[in-house]
N, C-alpha and C positions, 0 to 999 in steps of 0.2 A: 944797830950793829950787834949789841949783846944778844938780842933775840936770834939773829941770823947765826951768830957763833954757837949758840946753844943748839939750834936745829942741826948745824953741821956736825957738832960733836956727838949728839945723841944718834943721829943717822949713821955716822961712821961706826959707832959702837954696835948698832944693830946689824949692820952689814958685816962687821968683823966677826960677829958671832955665828954667821951662817954655816961655816964649816962644822960647828958643833951640832948643827941641826940639818945636816946634809940629807938625811933620809926624808924628812918632811919637805925640805926644799925640792928634792927630786920629784916628789908627788905632784907639786904644783907645776914644775917645769914640764914634766911628762904630759900632764893633762892638757895644759895650754898648747904644747907642741902638737898633740893629736888634733885639737880643734883647728889650729892654723894649717897643719898639713893637709887635712881633709878639705878645708875650704879652698886652699890654693890649688889642690889637684882638680877639684870640680870646676872652679872658675878658669883654670888653665885649659881644661877641655873645651869649655865654652869659647874661650878666646881663640883657640886653635881652629875650631869649626867655623867661627865667624870670619876669621882671617882667610881661611881657605876659600869660603864662598864669597867673601868680600873682594878678593882679588880676581874673581871670575866675572867676566863681562866688562863692558865699556859703555860709556855714556852715548857713544855714537854707533852702537850696535843695538839692534832690536830683535826680539823673538816674537813671532806671530803664532798664536794658538787659537783653537776653536773657541768661540764665545762661551764663557762660563767655565772653561777648563782651568783648574788650578795647578796642573802639572802636565808634563808632556805625555805621560801615559794615558791621561784622561782626554787627550786631544786627538782630533782626526781631521786632516786636511786633504781633500781630493787633489789628484794630479793637476786637473785643469785650474783649480783654485790656486795651487802653488805658482803656476805660471802667471796668473793675474796679480798675485801678491808681489812677485818679483818686478812687475812692470808698473807698480804704483808709484806716483810722485813721492819724492823723499828718499828713494832708494838710490844709492850711489852706483856708478858704473865704472868698469875698468877701462884701460886704454883702447880696447877693441869695441867698446860700447855695450858690453855684456853686463847685465845687472849683477851686482855683488850680492848674490842670494844663494843660500844652500838649503834646499828642501831636505829634511832629515827624518829618518824613521828610528824609533827607539824600541828595543826589545830587551827582555830580561832573561838571562840564561843561568843555569846552575853550574857553578864551577867549584872545585874543592879548594878550601882555604889552606894556605901554607902552614898556619899554626896548628890546626886541628885535623885537617883532612876532611872535615865535614863540608857538605855543599852549602854555598851561600849565593845570593843573587849578585850577578855581575851584569853591568849595563853594556849592551852592545848598541853602538850608534852607527847607523848607516848614513853617510854624509854625501853631499853633492860635490862636484869638482871645485867649487869656490870655497869649500870649508877651510882649506889650508890658508887661503888669503884672509878669510874672516878672523881666524884665531891668531891674534898677534902673539908673538913670542913662542909659538910652537916650534920645537926643534926635534929632529930625529936624532936621538942619542945613541942608537944601536940599530944596525940592520938598515932596512929601507922601508918606504911606505908601500901600501898595497897597490896593486894594479887594477884599474877599473875593469869590471866584467869578470873578475876572478874571485874565487873563495879564499881571500887572503885577509888577514887581520893585522892591525897595527895597535899594539897594546900601550896604554898609558903607563907611566912609571909607577904610579901608585897602585894600579891594578896588578902590575907585574910583581910588586912586592907582596900583595895580598893574596893572590891566587896562584895555584900551581899550574904548570903547563903553558906559561906565557913567554917562555924564552924563545928568541928568534930561531926558526927552524922547527919548532914543535908543531904538532898537528892536533887540533881539537875537533871533537864531534859536536856540532851544533845542529840541533833538530835532525839528527841522524845523518848528517852530511859532513865530510871532512873539510876542515879549514886549516890553512897553514899560517902560522904567525911569522910575519916578515920583519918586524922591527918593534922598537919601543920609542915612544915620544915623551917629551916633557913640556909642561906649561906652567908649573908652579901654582896651579890653582885646582879647582875641583874637576876640571876636565881630565886630569891625570888618572882619575878613578875609572875612566871609560875605556872601552875597546872599540876601535873604529874599523869600519869596512865600507865598501861601496854600497850606496843606498839601494841601487837597483838589485844587487845580488842579495842583500838582506831581505828585501821585499819578496824576491822569488823564493828564497829558502823558507821564510816564515809565512808564505802565502798571504802577503799583505798587498792591498791595492791602493793604499793611501799613506800619507806621511803623518807624523805627529806634530811637526813644527816646521817653520821656515825662518831661517836666520838671515838677516839682511844687514848690510852696512849702510848707515844713513849718510846723507850728503854732508851733514854737520850735526853736532850734538843737539842743536835746537830744532832739528827736522822731524822729531817724533810727532808733534801735532799735525804736521803736514801729511805724514804717513797715515796716521789714524784717521784724518779727515778723508783721505783718498780711499781707504778701506771702507769707511762708513758710506761713502757715496755709491759704492758698487753694490747693487741689490743682490748680486749672486754670492757675495761673501758674507759670512757670519763669523767673523774672527775678531780678536782683540790683540793689541800690540803693546809691548812695554820694553824698556831698555833691558838688555841682558843683566846689567848691574842690579836694577831693581828686582828683576825676576829672581836672581839667586839670593838677594837679601830677604825676599819674602819666603823662600824655601827654608831658610835657616831660622825663621821666626819661632816655629813650634819647638824645635830643639832648644833654642835659647831660653824660651820661657820655662821649659821643663828643667833645664840645668839650673837656672836661677832659683826655681822653686826647691829643687833638691838641695842646692847649696845653702839656701836660707834655712830650710827645715833641719837638715842634718847639723849644720853649724850651730843653730840655735839650741838644739837638744844637747849637743856636746858642750856648748858654752855654759849652759846651766849647770851641768855636771862639774865643769872646770871651776865655775864660781864657787860652788859648794866645797870643792876640794881646796881651793885657795882660802875660803872662809875657815875651814877646819884647821888648815895648816897655820894660818895667821893667828887664830885663837890659841893654838898650841904654842906658837912662838911668843905670844904675849904672856901666856901663863908661865912659860919658862923664865920670863924676864920680869915677872911681877914685882919681886922684891927690889930688883935693880931699878925699875921704873919708879917705884915708891921712894927709894933713896934719892934718886935724882930730883924728884919733885920736892922732897923734904929739904934738899940743898938749895932750892930756889928755881929750879928749871920749870918753865911753864908747861901748860898742856899742849900748846901748839907744837913745840919740838917733839913731844911724844907722838902726837898724831902724825906729824910729818915723817918721823922715823919709821913708823909702821907702814905708812902709805908708800914711801920710797922703797922699802923692802919688798912689798907686794909688787910694785911696778918693775923692780929689778928682776924678780923671779919671772914675771910675765914676759918681760922683754927677752930674757934668756930662752924661755919656752917658745916665744914667737920666732926668734931667729933660728932655733933648732928645727921647728916645724917647717918654716919657709925654706930653710936650706935643704932639708931632706926632700921636700917636694920638688925643689928645683933640680937636685941631682937625679932624682928618680924619674920625674915626669917631663921635664923640659925637653921638647923635640921628640918625645915618645910617640911613635906612630901607631894609630889605631884606626878602626873604621866603624862606621855606623850606618844604619839605613837612612837613605835620603828620601826625598819626596817621591822618587820613582821606584821606591822599594828595592833599590840597589845599594851596594856598598859605596860609601863616600870615604875615601882615605884622607886623613888629616893628622897633623902633629900637635901635641899639647904645646901651649905657649905660656911660660911663666914670665911675666913682665914686671918691671919695676913698680908701676902703679898698683898692680895686683898685690905684690908683696907688701907695699906700704899700707894698703887698706887692711891686709891681714894682721900687720903689726899693730895698727890702731885698735883692731878688735882684741888682740892679746892684751894690750895695755888697759883697755876698758874692763876686761875680765879681771885683771890684777887689781885695778882700782876698786871695783865693786867688792871683790873678795877681801880686800884689806880694810875697807872703810869702817865696817861695823867693829871689828876687833880694835881698830885704832881709836875709835870713839869710846869703846868700853875701857881701854887702858887709860884714857885721859880722865874718865869720870870716876875711876875707882878711888875710894877714899884712901888717903895715905896710911892711916893706921892699919887698915885691912891688908894693904899691900905689904907693909912691914912685917905683919904676922905670918905671911905665907911662906911656904918652904919651896 
């Protein structure tokens, strides 16, 4: 109990003296806040991108691509092959006995961004009649859908936010032909970054005679092996199938690795700087309290309370910096909407997501920086001979 009382008293004395050293304390808080803020922002971007793609697709939906293709733009499926895919065992049917399959064509068009006015890649998806049945949760939130056989476009909510000229009633020139925007749809996933039209009209406009993919509804979530076996048994088909959930998770893998690398590298570099900043500040704090610490030790206070006092001071400053950085990142970046290039070289719109576990991990990093920065000064203060400390000014 006396040892604990000594720790509490020495620690309180150190914390109470912080206002007299507010300049040095601000250096530590600002440095750690910068580390935490950058880390939270980068990982919030990763979380938002993963969440957007993770919500896209379902376990009982499959996408069929040409064998060896890693994205839709790299795939090509002939018309007759699309019909065979739709009739493969494992594909669900509607009440009229029609396969729930949508052969789709994907092209990339240059449209001006709202933010800068410069051109960027927008994904135009030509869909079949069953596309609206396949995409669960799709809602027309403004205007109406396109009519088959006409040059009409239905813009995703994310695409409408990102690109100019996608308000209902607007006319766009795609491949030197006029297209009218008829409405805006929402899905709360990566599909919102697309612009939809009738597949046959898109093929005619861009002079395509094939599709990029065929989307199907499976009879049940366990029917993918049956579909894959049926596709493999047909010698005319050289295609591969995966669930749409797995497909979009794969598409996010490269960006996830890149963001993790950037977050680790940048945060590590900044953390080293913050540790040295904390080290210098805590050394200065110990130097300013050298005589005080020596007097306390001469009065019978042990080395453990001295070490504890310096460590707690470093952790308190680190916690303050961590909360400041995490709070700033949350206010600035949470739900902040941006876009990035997807696997099809088109813009994928998503929002940053600052989550509780992410903030917790960032605060752990901040405390680690504070602990490492205060450890050596704490040990140095405990090891200093009492006579030397009493002679200091």
